[in-house]
PyMOL CGO cylinders between C-alpha atoms (Angstrom):
from pymol import cmd
from pymol.cgo import CYLINDER

trace = [
    CYLINDER, 0.52, 4.76, 6.86, -1.00, 1.61, 7.04, 0.3, 1, 1, 1, 1, 1, 1,
    CYLINDER, -1.00, 1.61, 7.04, -0.70, -2.10, 5.45, 0.3, 1, 1, 1, 1, 1, 1,
    CYLINDER, -0.70, -2.10, 5.45, -2.04, -3.07, 2.37, 0.3, 1, 1, 1, 1, 1, 1,
    CYLINDER, -2.04, -3.07, 2.37, -4.46, -5.73, 3.84, 0.3, 1, 1, 1, 1, 1, 1,
    CYLINDER, -4.46, -5.73, 3.84, -6.09, -6.58, 6.73, 0.3, 1, 1, 1, 1, 1, 1,
    CYLINDER, -6.09, -6.58, 6.73, -4.86, -8.92, 9.61, 0.3, 1, 1, 1, 1, 1, 1,
    CYLINDER, -4.86, -8.92, 9.61, -5.39, -12.51, 9.23, 0.3, 1, 1, 1, 1, 1, 1,
    CYLINDER, -5.39, -12.51, 9.23, -8.10, -13.75, 11.13, 0.3, 1, 1, 1, 1, 1, 1,
    CYLINDER, -8.10, -13.75, 11.13, -6.19, -16.90, 12.93, 0.3, 1, 1, 1, 1, 1, 1,
    CYLINDER, -6.19, -16.90, 12.93, -8.27, -17.14, 15.99, 0.3, 1, 1, 1, 1, 1, 1,
    CYLINDER, -8.27, -17.14, 15.99, -6.07, -19.71, 17.44, 0.3, 1, 1, 1, 1, 1, 1,
    CYLINDER, -6.07, -19.71, 17.44, -3.06, -17.66, 17.96, 0.3, 1, 1, 1, 1, 1, 1,
    CYLINDER, -3.06, -17.66, 17.96, -4.97, -15.74, 20.59, 0.3, 1, 1, 1, 1, 1, 1,
    CYLINDER, -4.97, -15.74, 20.59, -7.13, -18.50, 22.08, 0.3, 1, 1, 1, 1, 1, 1,
    CYLINDER, -7.13, -18.50, 22.08, -4.90, -18.60, 24.99, 0.3, 1, 1, 1, 1, 1, 1,
    CYLINDER, -4.90, -18.60, 24.99, -5.36, -14.78, 25.66, 0.3, 1, 1, 1, 1, 1, 1,
    CYLINDER, -5.36, -14.78, 25.66, -9.12, -15.63, 25.48, 0.3, 1, 1, 1, 1, 1, 1,
    CYLINDER, -9.12, -15.63, 25.48, -8.41, -18.22, 28.20, 0.3, 1, 1, 1, 1, 1, 1,
    CYLINDER, -8.41, -18.22, 28.20, -6.52, -15.99, 30.32, 0.3, 1, 1, 1, 1, 1, 1,
    CYLINDER, -6.52, -15.99, 30.32, -8.78, -13.25, 30.63, 0.3, 1, 1, 1, 1, 1, 1,
    CYLINDER, -8.78, -13.25, 30.63, -11.77, -15.46, 30.97, 0.3, 1, 1, 1, 1, 1, 1,
    CYLINDER, -11.77, -15.46, 30.97, -12.76, -13.92, 34.36, 0.3, 1, 1, 1, 1, 1, 1,
    CYLINDER, -12.76, -13.92, 34.36, -12.49, -10.28, 32.54, 0.3, 1, 1, 1, 1, 1, 1,
    CYLINDER, -12.49, -10.28, 32.54, -15.05, -11.51, 29.93, 0.3, 1, 1, 1, 1, 1, 1,
    CYLINDER, -15.05, -11.51, 29.93, -17.21, -12.71, 32.02, 0.3, 1, 1, 1, 1, 1, 1,
    CYLINDER, -17.21, -12.71, 32.02, -20.62, -13.71, 30.56, 0.3, 1, 1, 1, 1, 1, 1,
    CYLINDER, -20.62, -13.71, 30.56, -19.52, -11.48, 27.41, 0.3, 1, 1, 1, 1, 1, 1,
    CYLINDER, -19.52, -11.48, 27.41, -20.08, -13.07, 23.87, 0.3, 1, 1, 1, 1, 1, 1,
    CYLINDER, -20.08, -13.07, 23.87, -18.83, -10.11, 22.15, 0.3, 1, 1, 1, 1, 1, 1,
    CYLINDER, -18.83, -10.11, 22.15, -15.05, -9.27, 22.66, 0.3, 1, 1, 1, 1, 1, 1,
    CYLINDER, -15.05, -9.27, 22.66, -12.85, -6.84, 20.91, 0.3, 1, 1, 1, 1, 1, 1,
    CYLINDER, -12.85, -6.84, 20.91, -9.06, -8.09, 20.71, 0.3, 1, 1, 1, 1, 1, 1,
    CYLINDER, -9.06, -8.09, 20.71, -6.21, -5.55, 19.94, 0.3, 1, 1, 1, 1, 1, 1,
    CYLINDER, -6.21, -5.55, 19.94, -2.49, -6.51, 18.95, 0.3, 1, 1, 1, 1, 1, 1,
    CYLINDER, -2.49, -6.51, 18.95, -0.02, -3.94, 19.51, 0.3, 1, 1, 1, 1, 1, 1,
    CYLINDER, -0.02, -3.94, 19.51, 2.67, -4.13, 16.96, 0.3, 1, 1, 1, 1, 1, 1,
    CYLINDER, 2.67, -4.13, 16.96, 1.15, -6.97, 14.89, 0.3, 1, 1, 1, 1, 1, 1,
    CYLINDER, 1.15, -6.97, 14.89, 2.80, -5.57, 11.74, 0.3, 1, 1, 1, 1, 1, 1,
    CYLINDER, 2.80, -5.57, 11.74, 5.95, -4.65, 13.69, 0.3, 1, 1, 1, 1, 1, 1,
    CYLINDER, 5.95, -4.65, 13.69, 8.45, -6.29, 11.48, 0.3, 1, 1, 1, 1, 1, 1,
    CYLINDER, 8.45, -6.29, 11.48, 6.84, -5.34, 8.13, 0.3, 1, 1, 1, 1, 1, 1,
    CYLINDER, 6.84, -5.34, 8.13, 6.19, -1.42, 8.81, 0.3, 1, 1, 1, 1, 1, 1,
    CYLINDER, 6.19, -1.42, 8.81, 8.29, 0.83, 10.43, 0.3, 1, 1, 1, 1, 1, 1,
    CYLINDER, 8.29, 0.83, 10.43, 11.42, 0.26, 12.19, 0.3, 1, 1, 1, 1, 1, 1,
    CYLINDER, 11.42, 0.26, 12.19, 11.96, -3.69, 12.14, 0.3, 1, 1, 1, 1, 1, 1,
    CYLINDER, 11.96, -3.69, 12.14, 11.27, -5.25, 15.59, 0.3, 1, 1, 1, 1, 1, 1,
    CYLINDER, 11.27, -5.25, 15.59, 9.80, -2.27, 16.94, 0.3, 1, 1, 1, 1, 1, 1,
    CYLINDER, 9.80, -2.27, 16.94, 6.34, -1.01, 17.38, 0.3, 1, 1, 1, 1, 1, 1,
    CYLINDER, 6.34, -1.01, 17.38, 5.79, 2.53, 15.82, 0.3, 1, 1, 1, 1, 1, 1,
    CYLINDER, 5.79, 2.53, 15.82, 3.98, 5.28, 16.89, 0.3, 1, 1, 1, 1, 1, 1,
    CYLINDER, 3.98, 5.28, 16.89, 1.99, 7.45, 14.42, 0.3, 1, 1, 1, 1, 1, 1,
    CYLINDER, 1.99, 7.45, 14.42, 1.08, 4.28, 12.23, 0.3, 1, 1, 1, 1, 1, 1,
    CYLINDER, 1.08, 4.28, 12.23, -1.70, 1.68, 11.68, 0.3, 1, 1, 1, 1, 1, 1,
    CYLINDER, -1.70, 1.68, 11.68, 0.51, -1.12, 12.83, 0.3, 1, 1, 1, 1, 1, 1,
    CYLINDER, 0.51, -1.12, 12.83, -1.68, -2.77, 14.88, 0.3, 1, 1, 1, 1, 1, 1,
    CYLINDER, -1.68, -2.77, 14.88, -4.84, -5.44, 14.37, 0.3, 1, 1, 1, 1, 1, 1,
    CYLINDER, -4.84, -5.44, 14.37, -8.15, -4.82, 16.12, 0.3, 1, 1, 1, 1, 1, 1,
    CYLINDER, -8.15, -4.82, 16.12, -10.54, -7.92, 15.88, 0.3, 1, 1, 1, 1, 1, 1,
    CYLINDER, -10.54, -7.92, 15.88, -14.08, -8.11, 16.71, 0.3, 1, 1, 1, 1, 1, 1,
    CYLINDER, -14.08, -8.11, 16.71, -15.21, -11.64, 18.22, 0.3, 1, 1, 1, 1, 1, 1,
    CYLINDER, -15.21, -11.64, 18.22, -18.31, -12.98, 19.24, 0.3, 1, 1, 1, 1, 1, 1,
    CYLINDER, -18.31, -12.98, 19.24, -17.30, -16.03, 21.20, 0.3, 1, 1, 1, 1, 1, 1,
    CYLINDER, -17.30, -16.03, 21.20, -20.91, -17.71, 21.56, 0.3, 1, 1, 1, 1, 1, 1,
    CYLINDER, -20.91, -17.71, 21.56, -20.92, -17.94, 17.60, 0.3, 1, 1, 1, 1, 1, 1,
    CYLINDER, -20.92, -17.94, 17.60, -17.32, -17.96, 16.23, 0.3, 1, 1, 1, 1, 1, 1,
    CYLINDER, -17.32, -17.96, 16.23, -17.61, -14.80, 14.43, 0.3, 1, 1, 1, 1, 1, 1,
    CYLINDER, -17.61, -14.80, 14.43, -14.42, -12.84, 13.58, 0.3, 1, 1, 1, 1, 1, 1,
    CYLINDER, -14.42, -12.84, 13.58, -14.09, -9.27, 12.08, 0.3, 1, 1, 1, 1, 1, 1,
    CYLINDER, -14.09, -9.27, 12.08, -10.29, -8.22, 11.42, 0.3, 1, 1, 1, 1, 1, 1,
    CYLINDER, -10.29, -8.22, 11.42, -9.08, -4.40, 10.97, 0.3, 1, 1, 1, 1, 1, 1,
    CYLINDER, -9.08, -4.40, 10.97, -5.88, -2.44, 10.94, 0.3, 1, 1, 1, 1, 1, 1,
    CYLINDER, -5.88, -2.44, 10.94, -5.53, -0.26, 13.74, 0.3, 1, 1, 1, 1, 1, 1,
    CYLINDER, -5.53, -0.26, 13.74, -3.63, 2.04, 15.85, 0.3, 1, 1, 1, 1, 1, 1,
    CYLINDER, -3.63, 2.04, 15.85, -2.80, 1.19, 19.77, 0.3, 1, 1, 1, 1, 1, 1,
    CYLINDER, -2.80, 1.19, 19.77, -0.57, 3.89, 20.13, 0.3, 1, 1, 1, 1, 1, 1,
    CYLINDER, -0.57, 3.89, 20.13, -0.46, 7.69, 20.73, 0.3, 1, 1, 1, 1, 1, 1,
    CYLINDER, -0.46, 7.69, 20.73, 0.95, 9.71, 17.60, 0.3, 1, 1, 1, 1, 1, 1,
    CYLINDER, 0.95, 9.71, 17.60, 3.60, 11.06, 19.04, 0.3, 1, 1, 1, 1, 1, 1,
    CYLINDER, 3.60, 11.06, 19.04, 6.17, 10.98, 22.31, 0.3, 1, 1, 1, 1, 1, 1,
    CYLINDER, 6.17, 10.98, 22.31, 5.61, 13.93, 24.89, 0.3, 1, 1, 1, 1, 1, 1,
    CYLINDER, 5.61, 13.93, 24.89, 7.50, 13.46, 28.00, 0.3, 1, 1, 1, 1, 1, 1,
    CYLINDER, 7.50, 13.46, 28.00, 6.33, 14.48, 31.08, 0.3, 1, 1, 1, 1, 1, 1,
    CYLINDER, 6.33, 14.48, 31.08, 5.44, 14.29, 34.85, 0.3, 1, 1, 1, 1, 1, 1,
    CYLINDER, 5.44, 14.29, 34.85, 2.87, 13.63, 37.27, 0.3, 1, 1, 1, 1, 1, 1,
    CYLINDER, 2.87, 13.63, 37.27, -0.69, 13.46, 36.42, 0.3, 1, 1, 1, 1, 1, 1,
    CYLINDER, -0.69, 13.46, 36.42, -1.71, 17.30, 36.03, 0.3, 1, 1, 1, 1, 1, 1,
    CYLINDER, -1.71, 17.30, 36.03, -1.17, 19.55, 33.13, 0.3, 1, 1, 1, 1, 1, 1,
    CYLINDER, -1.17, 19.55, 33.13, 2.57, 18.48, 32.57, 0.3, 1, 1, 1, 1, 1, 1,
    CYLINDER, 2.57, 18.48, 32.57, 1.84, 14.59, 32.49, 0.3, 1, 1, 1, 1, 1, 1,
    CYLINDER, 1.84, 14.59, 32.49, 3.39, 12.46, 29.53, 0.3, 1, 1, 1, 1, 1, 1,
    CYLINDER, 3.39, 12.46, 29.53, 1.58, 11.18, 26.66, 0.3, 1, 1, 1, 1, 1, 1,
    CYLINDER, 1.58, 11.18, 26.66, -0.46, 8.00, 27.40, 0.3, 1, 1, 1, 1, 1, 1,
    CYLINDER, -0.46, 8.00, 27.40, -0.47, 4.57, 26.09, 0.3, 1, 1, 1, 1, 1, 1,
    CYLINDER, -0.47, 4.57, 26.09, -3.06, 2.17, 27.13, 0.3, 1, 1, 1, 1, 1, 1,
    CYLINDER, -3.06, 2.17, 27.13, -1.40, -0.48, 29.43, 0.3, 1, 1, 1, 1, 1, 1,
    CYLINDER, -1.40, -0.48, 29.43, -1.86, -4.24, 27.81, 0.3, 1, 1, 1, 1, 1, 1,
    CYLINDER, -1.86, -4.24, 27.81, -4.58, -6.12, 29.78, 0.3, 1, 1, 1, 1, 1, 1,
    CYLINDER, -4.58, -6.12, 29.78, -8.46, -6.44, 29.97, 0.3, 1, 1, 1, 1, 1, 1,
    CYLINDER, -8.46, -6.44, 29.97, -10.55, -3.02, 30.13, 0.3, 1, 1, 1, 1, 1, 1,
    CYLINDER, -10.55, -3.02, 30.13, -14.39, -2.61, 29.92, 0.3, 1, 1, 1, 1, 1, 1,
    CYLINDER, -14.39, -2.61, 29.92, -15.51, -0.25, 27.22, 0.3, 1, 1, 1, 1, 1, 1,
    CYLINDER, -15.51, -0.25, 27.22, -19.15, 0.69, 25.60, 0.3, 1, 1, 1, 1, 1, 1,
    CYLINDER, -19.15, 0.69, 25.60, -20.64, 2.20, 22.69, 0.3, 1, 1, 1, 1, 1, 1,
    CYLINDER, -20.64, 2.20, 22.69, -20.62, 6.41, 23.14, 0.3, 1, 1, 1, 1, 1, 1,
    CYLINDER, -20.62, 6.41, 23.14, -19.58, 9.44, 21.51, 0.3, 1, 1, 1, 1, 1, 1,
    CYLINDER, -19.58, 9.44, 21.51, -16.16, 10.75, 20.88, 0.3, 1, 1, 1, 1, 1, 1,
    CYLINDER, -16.16, 10.75, 20.88, -16.31, 14.40, 19.90, 0.3, 1, 1, 1, 1, 1, 1,
    CYLINDER, -16.31, 14.40, 19.90, -19.80, 14.50, 18.64, 0.3, 1, 1, 1, 1, 1, 1,
    CYLINDER, -19.80, 14.50, 18.64, -19.92, 11.03, 16.76, 0.3, 1, 1, 1, 1, 1, 1,
    CYLINDER, -19.92, 11.03, 16.76, -20.64, 7.55, 17.51, 0.3, 1, 1, 1, 1, 1, 1,
    CYLINDER, -20.64, 7.55, 17.51, -17.80, 5.55, 18.76, 0.3, 1, 1, 1, 1, 1, 1,
    CYLINDER, -17.80, 5.55, 18.76, -16.59, 3.50, 21.96, 0.3, 1, 1, 1, 1, 1, 1,
    CYLINDER, -16.59, 3.50, 21.96, -15.88, 4.88, 25.34, 0.3, 1, 1, 1, 1, 1, 1,
    CYLINDER, -15.88, 4.88, 25.34, -14.12, 3.87, 28.58, 0.3, 1, 1, 1, 1, 1, 1,
    CYLINDER, -14.12, 3.87, 28.58, -17.08, 2.06, 30.51, 0.3, 1, 1, 1, 1, 1, 1,
    CYLINDER, -17.08, 2.06, 30.51, -14.38, 1.55, 33.63, 0.3, 1, 1, 1, 1, 1, 1,
    CYLINDER, -14.38, 1.55, 33.63, -10.71, 3.15, 34.83, 0.3, 1, 1, 1, 1, 1, 1,
    CYLINDER, -10.71, 3.15, 34.83, -8.04, 2.26, 32.60, 0.3, 1, 1, 1, 1, 1, 1,
    CYLINDER, -8.04, 2.26, 32.60, -4.42, 1.77, 33.48, 0.3, 1, 1, 1, 1, 1, 1,
    CYLINDER, -4.42, 1.77, 33.48, -2.12, 3.84, 30.73, 0.3, 1, 1, 1, 1, 1, 1,
    CYLINDER, -2.12, 3.84, 30.73, 1.83, 3.98, 30.66, 0.3, 1, 1, 1, 1, 1, 1,
    CYLINDER, 1.83, 3.98, 30.66, 2.54, 7.81, 30.12, 0.3, 1, 1, 1, 1, 1, 1,
    CYLINDER, 2.54, 7.81, 30.12, 5.79, 9.05, 28.71, 0.3, 1, 1, 1, 1, 1, 1,
    CYLINDER, 5.79, 9.05, 28.71, 7.99, 10.33, 31.68, 0.3, 1, 1, 1, 1, 1, 1,
    CYLINDER, 7.99, 10.33, 31.68, 11.10, 12.73, 31.67, 0.3, 1, 1, 1, 1, 1, 1,
    CYLINDER, 11.10, 12.73, 31.67, 12.68, 10.63, 34.24, 0.3, 1, 1, 1, 1, 1, 1,
    CYLINDER, 12.68, 10.63, 34.24, 11.28, 7.08, 32.88, 0.3, 1, 1, 1, 1, 1, 1,
    CYLINDER, 11.28, 7.08, 32.88, 7.88, 5.97, 32.09, 0.3, 1, 1, 1, 1, 1, 1,
    CYLINDER, 7.88, 5.97, 32.09, 5.02, 5.69, 34.88, 0.3, 1, 1, 1, 1, 1, 1,
    CYLINDER, 5.02, 5.69, 34.88, 1.57, 3.90, 35.18, 0.3, 1, 1, 1, 1, 1, 1,
    CYLINDER, 1.57, 3.90, 35.18, -1.33, 6.06, 35.85, 0.3, 1, 1, 1, 1, 1, 1,
    CYLINDER, -1.33, 6.06, 35.85, -4.90, 4.54, 36.40, 0.3, 1, 1, 1, 1, 1, 1,
    CYLINDER, -4.90, 4.54, 36.40, -8.17, 6.73, 36.20, 0.3, 1, 1, 1, 1, 1, 1,
    CYLINDER, -8.17, 6.73, 36.20, -11.20, 8.08, 33.17, 0.3, 1, 1, 1, 1, 1, 1,
    CYLINDER, -11.20, 8.08, 33.17, -9.02, 9.35, 30.84, 0.3, 1, 1, 1, 1, 1, 1,
    CYLINDER, -9.02, 9.35, 30.84, -11.22, 9.17, 27.76, 0.3, 1, 1, 1, 1, 1, 1,
    CYLINDER, -11.22, 9.17, 27.76, -9.19, 6.65, 26.14, 0.3, 1, 1, 1, 1, 1, 1,
    CYLINDER, -9.19, 6.65, 26.14, -11.70, 5.89, 23.57, 0.3, 1, 1, 1, 1, 1, 1,
    CYLINDER, -11.70, 5.89, 23.57, -11.72, 3.86, 20.56, 0.3, 1, 1, 1, 1, 1, 1,
    CYLINDER, -11.72, 3.86, 20.56, -12.57, 6.12, 17.40, 0.3, 1, 1, 1, 1, 1, 1,
    CYLINDER, -12.57, 6.12, 17.40, -11.98, 6.88, 13.69, 0.3, 1, 1, 1, 1, 1, 1,
    CYLINDER, -11.98, 6.88, 13.69, -8.36, 8.29, 12.90, 0.3, 1, 1, 1, 1, 1, 1,
    CYLINDER, -8.36, 8.29, 12.90, -6.94, 10.57, 10.68, 0.3, 1, 1, 1, 1, 1, 1,
    CYLINDER, -6.94, 10.57, 10.68, -6.29, 10.30, 6.86, 0.3, 1, 1, 1, 1, 1, 1,
    CYLINDER, -6.29, 10.30, 6.86, -2.54, 11.21, 7.02, 0.3, 1, 1, 1, 1, 1, 1,
    CYLINDER, -2.54, 11.21, 7.02, -2.23, 10.56, 10.54, 0.3, 1, 1, 1, 1, 1, 1,
    CYLINDER, -2.23, 10.56, 10.54, -3.66, 8.08, 13.73, 0.3, 1, 1, 1, 1, 1, 1,
    CYLINDER, -3.66, 8.08, 13.73, -5.09, 10.93, 15.35, 0.3, 1, 1, 1, 1, 1, 1,
    CYLINDER, -5.09, 10.93, 15.35, -4.61, 9.55, 18.69, 0.3, 1, 1, 1, 1, 1, 1,
    CYLINDER, -4.61, 9.55, 18.69, -3.67, 11.02, 22.00, 0.3, 1, 1, 1, 1, 1, 1,
    CYLINDER, -3.67, 11.02, 22.00, -3.63, 7.60, 23.76, 0.3, 1, 1, 1, 1, 1, 1,
    CYLINDER, -3.63, 7.60, 23.76, -6.83, 6.23, 22.04, 0.3, 1, 1, 1, 1, 1, 1,
    CYLINDER, -6.83, 6.23, 22.04, -7.59, 3.43, 19.85, 0.3, 1, 1, 1, 1, 1, 1,
    CYLINDER, -7.59, 3.43, 19.85, -7.56, 4.47, 16.18, 0.3, 1, 1, 1, 1, 1, 1,
    CYLINDER, -7.56, 4.47, 16.18, -8.73, 2.79, 12.72, 0.3, 1, 1, 1, 1, 1, 1,
    CYLINDER, -8.73, 2.79, 12.72, -8.32, 4.05, 9.42, 0.3, 1, 1, 1, 1, 1, 1,
    CYLINDER, -8.32, 4.05, 9.42, -10.49, 6.28, 7.98, 0.3, 1, 1, 1, 1, 1, 1,
    CYLINDER, -10.49, 6.28, 7.98, -11.82, 3.71, 5.30, 0.3, 1, 1, 1, 1, 1, 1,
    CYLINDER, -11.82, 3.71, 5.30, -12.45, 0.82, 8.02, 0.3, 1, 1, 1, 1, 1, 1,
    CYLINDER, -12.45, 0.82, 8.02, -13.88, 2.69, 10.53, 0.3, 1, 1, 1, 1, 1, 1,
    CYLINDER, -13.88, 2.69, 10.53, -17.65, 2.94, 9.57, 0.3, 1, 1, 1, 1, 1, 1,
    CYLINDER, -17.65, 2.94, 9.57, -17.63, -0.78, 8.94, 0.3, 1, 1, 1, 1, 1, 1,
    CYLINDER, -17.63, -0.78, 8.94, -15.65, -1.67, 12.46, 0.3, 1, 1, 1, 1, 1, 1,
    CYLINDER, -15.65, -1.67, 12.46, -17.99, 0.88, 14.34, 0.3, 1, 1, 1, 1, 1, 1,
    CYLINDER, -17.99, 0.88, 14.34, -21.25, -0.78, 12.52, 0.3, 1, 1, 1, 1, 1, 1,
    CYLINDER, -21.25, -0.78, 12.52, -19.75, -4.21, 13.17, 0.3, 1, 1, 1, 1, 1, 1,
    CYLINDER, -19.75, -4.21, 13.17, -18.88, -3.78, 17.11, 0.3, 1, 1, 1, 1, 1, 1,
    CYLINDER, -18.88, -3.78, 17.11, -22.43, -1.82, 17.39, 0.3, 1, 1, 1, 1, 1, 1,
    CYLINDER, -22.43, -1.82, 17.39, -24.52, -4.96, 15.66, 0.3, 1, 1, 1, 1, 1, 1,
    CYLINDER, -24.52, -4.96, 15.66, -22.75, -7.59, 17.65, 0.3, 1, 1, 1, 1, 1, 1,
    CYLINDER, -22.75, -7.59, 17.65, -23.52, -5.63, 20.79, 0.3, 1, 1, 1, 1, 1, 1,
    CYLINDER, -23.52, -5.63, 20.79, -27.06, -5.29, 20.07, 0.3, 1, 1, 1, 1, 1, 1,
    CYLINDER, -27.06, -5.29, 20.07, -27.85, -8.87, 18.96, 0.3, 1, 1, 1, 1, 1, 1,
    CYLINDER, -27.85, -8.87, 18.96, -25.93, -10.47, 22.14, 0.3, 1, 1, 1, 1, 1, 1,
    CYLINDER, -25.93, -10.47, 22.14, -27.88, -7.72, 24.51, 0.3, 1, 1, 1, 1, 1, 1,
    CYLINDER, -27.88, -7.72, 24.51, -24.56, -6.58, 25.75, 0.3, 1, 1, 1, 1, 1, 1,
    CYLINDER, -24.56, -6.58, 25.75, -24.26, -2.84, 27.27, 0.3, 1, 1, 1, 1, 1, 1,
    CYLINDER, -24.26, -2.84, 27.27, -20.57, -3.14, 27.43, 0.3, 1, 1, 1, 1, 1, 1,
    CYLINDER, -20.57, -3.14, 27.43, -17.63, -5.20, 26.38, 0.3, 1, 1, 1, 1, 1, 1,
    CYLINDER, -17.63, -5.20, 26.38, -14.48, -6.78, 27.39, 0.3, 1, 1, 1, 1, 1, 1,
    CYLINDER, -14.48, -6.78, 27.39, -11.35, -5.21, 25.21, 0.3, 1, 1, 1, 1, 1, 1,
    CYLINDER, -11.35, -5.21, 25.21, -8.39, -7.55, 25.52, 0.3, 1, 1, 1, 1, 1, 1,
    CYLINDER, -8.39, -7.55, 25.52, -4.90, -5.38, 24.37, 0.3, 1, 1, 1, 1, 1, 1,
    CYLINDER, -4.90, -5.38, 24.37, -2.06, -7.87, 23.51, 0.3, 1, 1, 1, 1, 1, 1,
    CYLINDER, -2.06, -7.87, 23.51, 1.62, -6.85, 23.31, 0.3, 1, 1, 1, 1, 1, 1,
    CYLINDER, 1.62, -6.85, 23.31, 2.67, -9.05, 19.82, 0.3, 1, 1, 1, 1, 1, 1,
    CYLINDER, 2.67, -9.05, 19.82, 5.26, -11.66, 20.97, 0.3, 1, 1, 1, 1, 1, 1,
    CYLINDER, 5.26, -11.66, 20.97, 7.95, -12.70, 18.71, 0.3, 1, 1, 1, 1, 1, 1,
]
cmd.load_cgo(trace, "trace")
């Protein structure tokens, strides 16, 4: 399930986030912003960020030029799986809101975006959710047609993936960046 249109490109909405994460952004011109729960009041259960649907937003920015491109996305795992610890019995992962470093790379054999450094996830727990930090392969990649195809990754609908990937690769190449800051925000209000 996805919205009928792409998110609006109201740059002013997340201007403060860019300022808040200035240290993580560093000298990057190209930044990706994710907004978890962007459509939480118009899709799924009202007031709740649902899993298994493209109810989030992903936005490419070139801070230097003012370029903005918006996409529907999924910033959640597709389902719940409670667990414990960090081994084979661990719970399903959701990327924690914050600033993370990513880079172009392969996901299951096709061009996508991969972790360039450790990330922190919040795992579904049998005794309450818990945080875990590491290199878990929380990638940004193409989702599915009938589902979001995410075990914790950030995914995009199939019909928007090629444009999203091409835009990101071109922006990074033109800016001479090998990595970029991905800022994941939780929608407020």
